[in-house]
C-alpha positions as CSV (number, residue, x, y, z in Angstrom):
1,M,70.2,-14.2,29.9
2,K,68.8,-14.4,33.8
3,K,71.2,-11.7,34.8
4,I,70.1,-9.3,32.0
5,S,66.5,-9.9,32.8
6,F,66.9,-9.3,36.5
7,L,68.9,-6.0,35.8
8,F,66.3,-4.9,33.5
9,F,63.6,-5.6,36.3
10,V,65.7,-3.8,38.9
11,L,66.0,-0.6,36.6
12,I,62.3,-0.6,35.9
13,S,61.4,-0.9,39.5
14,I,63.8,1.9,40.4
15,S,62.5,4.1,37.7
16,S,58.7,3.3,38.8
17,F,59.6,4.1,42.4
18,T,61.1,7.4,41.6
19,Y,58.4,8.8,39.1
20,G,55.6,7.3,41.5
21,Q,57.0,9.8,44.0
22,Q,56.6,12.6,41.6
23,I,54.8,15.7,43.1
24,I,54.1,17.7,39.7
25,T,52.9,15.7,36.9
26,G,52.2,16.5,33.2
27,V,55.2,18.6,32.8
28,K,57.9,18.2,30.3
29,N,60.7,20.3,31.6
30,F,61.5,19.0,35.1
31,N,64.0,17.5,37.3
32,I,63.9,15.4,40.7
33,L,66.3,14.7,43.6
34,K,65.9,12.3,46.3
35,K,67.2,12.8,50.1
36,G,70.7,11.6,50.4
37,S,71.5,11.5,46.5
38,S,74.7,13.1,45.8
39,S,73.6,14.2,42.2
40,I,73.1,17.8,41.3
41,P,70.2,17.9,38.8
42,Q,69.6,21.2,36.9
43,T,66.3,22.4,35.3
44,R,67.4,24.7,32.3
45,F,64.6,27.2,31.4
46,K,63.7,28.7,28.2
47,T,64.6,32.1,29.7
48,G,68.1,31.1,30.2
49,E,67.9,30.6,34.0
50,M,68.3,27.3,35.6
51,V,67.2,25.9,38.9
52,M,70.0,23.5,40.7
53,M,68.9,21.0,43.3
54,K,71.4,19.4,45.8
55,N,71.6,18.0,49.2
56,S,73.6,19.6,51.8
57,D,74.2,19.1,55.6
58,E,71.5,22.0,56.0
59,G,69.1,20.0,53.8
60,M,67.9,20.0,50.3
61,N,68.8,23.3,48.6
62,F,67.1,25.0,45.4
63,D,69.0,27.6,44.0
64,I,68.4,29.7,40.8
65,I,71.4,30.2,38.3
66,K,71.1,33.6,36.4
67,N,73.9,35.3,34.6
68,G,76.4,33.5,36.3
69,K,74.8,34.3,39.8
70,T,73.6,31.6,42.2
71,T,70.7,32.8,44.4
72,P,68.7,30.5,46.9
73,L,65.2,30.3,46.0
74,I,64.0,29.0,49.5
75,D,65.8,28.1,52.7
76,P,67.2,24.6,52.7
77,C,64.5,22.1,53.3
78,T,65.6,20.1,56.1
79,D,62.7,17.6,56.1
80,C,62.5,17.0,52.4
81,I,62.7,13.3,51.2
82,F,62.1,14.2,47.7
83,G,62.2,17.4,45.5
84,Q,61.3,18.4,42.2
85,T,61.6,21.7,39.9
86,A,59.7,22.4,37.0
87,E,59.1,25.0,34.5
88,L,55.6,25.8,33.3
89,D,53.4,28.5,31.8
90,I,50.4,27.9,34.4
91,D,48.1,30.9,33.0
92,G,48.9,30.6,29.2
93,D,50.2,34.2,29.1
94,G,53.6,33.0,27.5
95,K,55.7,33.5,30.5
96,T,56.8,30.4,32.4
97,E,56.5,30.2,36.2
98,V,59.1,28.2,38.3
99,L,57.7,25.4,40.5
100,I,59.5,24.0,43.4
101,G,57.8,20.9,44.9
102,T,58.9,19.3,48.0
103,R,57.7,16.0,49.6
104,L,57.9,16.0,53.3
105,T,56.4,12.6,54.1
106,P,55.2,9.9,51.7
107,E,51.6,11.3,52.1
108,T,52.2,15.2,52.0
109,F,53.6,17.6,49.4
110,E,53.9,21.2,49.0
111,V,54.5,23.2,45.8
112,K,55.9,26.8,45.8
113,I,55.0,28.7,42.5
114,Y,57.4,31.7,41.5
115,N,56.7,34.0,38.7
116,K,58.3,37.2,37.3
117,A,56.0,40.1,37.0
118,E,56.3,42.6,34.0
119,F,59.5,44.7,34.1
120,E,60.8,42.6,37.1
121,V,64.2,40.9,37.2
122,D,63.8,38.3,39.8
123,Y,61.1,35.6,40.4
124,K,58.9,36.0,43.5
125,L,56.7,33.7,45.4
126,F,53.3,33.7,43.7
127,T,51.5,31.2,45.9
128,T,52.0,27.8,47.6
129,I,49.7,24.7,47.4
130,N,49.7,21.6,49.6
131,G,48.4,18.1,49.1
132,Q,48.7,14.4,49.6
133,D,49.7,12.5,46.4
134,H,50.4,15.0,43.4
135,C,49.2,17.7,41.3
136,E,48.7,18.4,37.8
137,F,48.6,21.9,36.3
138,I,46.2,22.2,33.3
139,G,47.5,25.5,31.8
140,D,44.4,27.6,32.3
141,N,45.3,29.0,35.7
142,T,44.1,25.7,37.4
143,V,45.6,22.9,39.1
144,K,44.2,19.5,40.3
145,I,45.5,18.3,43.5
146,F,45.1,14.4,44.0
147,T,44.7,12.8,47.5
148,T,46.3,9.3,48.0
149,D,43.0,7.8,47.1
150,L,43.0,9.8,44.1
151,K,40.2,12.1,45.0
152,I,40.6,15.4,43.1
153,A,40.3,18.9,44.3
154,H,40.3,21.4,41.2
155,L,41.6,24.9,42.0
156,K,41.5,28.1,40.0
157,F,44.2,30.8,40.7
158,K,43.4,34.3,41.2
159,S,45.8,37.2,40.1
160,D,46.7,37.8,43.5
161,G,48.0,34.1,44.3
162,S,44.8,33.1,46.1
163,W,42.6,30.6,44.6
164,V,39.0,29.3,44.4
165,V,37.8,25.7,44.5
166,L,36.2,24.8,41.4
167,E,35.3,21.2,42.3
168,Q,35.9,18.8,45.0
C-alpha cells in the first residue's frame, strides 16, 4: 500500500510540475514537450494539419504536417527548455490559429501566433507576444499575460498583428 501511495504521489508531482510550466493556458487542443525528452508529441487540428514537436541536436523543432508534407514553422529553438503547441480561434471568426509557445528560462516565454488568411494555403506569422509566467487567450481578440507575481497585462490584437494594452 505504501508503494502505491508513493507512486501516486510521484505521478501527481510530475504532472503538476509539467502543467505548472505551461505557457498557454485555457486551451483544449494542445501538446507539450520538455527539453531532452525523446517523445514526439503531435497536435492534430480540426483543419487536418498537425504540428509535431521533437528535440534534435539543433534544438527543439516545431514542424507542420499537411498533406504528407513536413515543413518547419520556426527555426529550431536551441535555448528552449519547454515547448507547447495549441490550436485556438483567437478572434472568434471560425478559423483557428496555430500557437507555438517556447519557454527560454523559467521566468520568460514567447508565443508565436500563425494564421491562414483567406484563400491562403500556408500559415504565416501574425504576431509574437512575450511574457514571464503564462498567457491566456480569451477568444475575443484579446490575451491576458501573467507575470510571475500574477500581475496581468490585457492586450487586444489589431488586424495587422500589433496590439493595444487594455489594462495593466
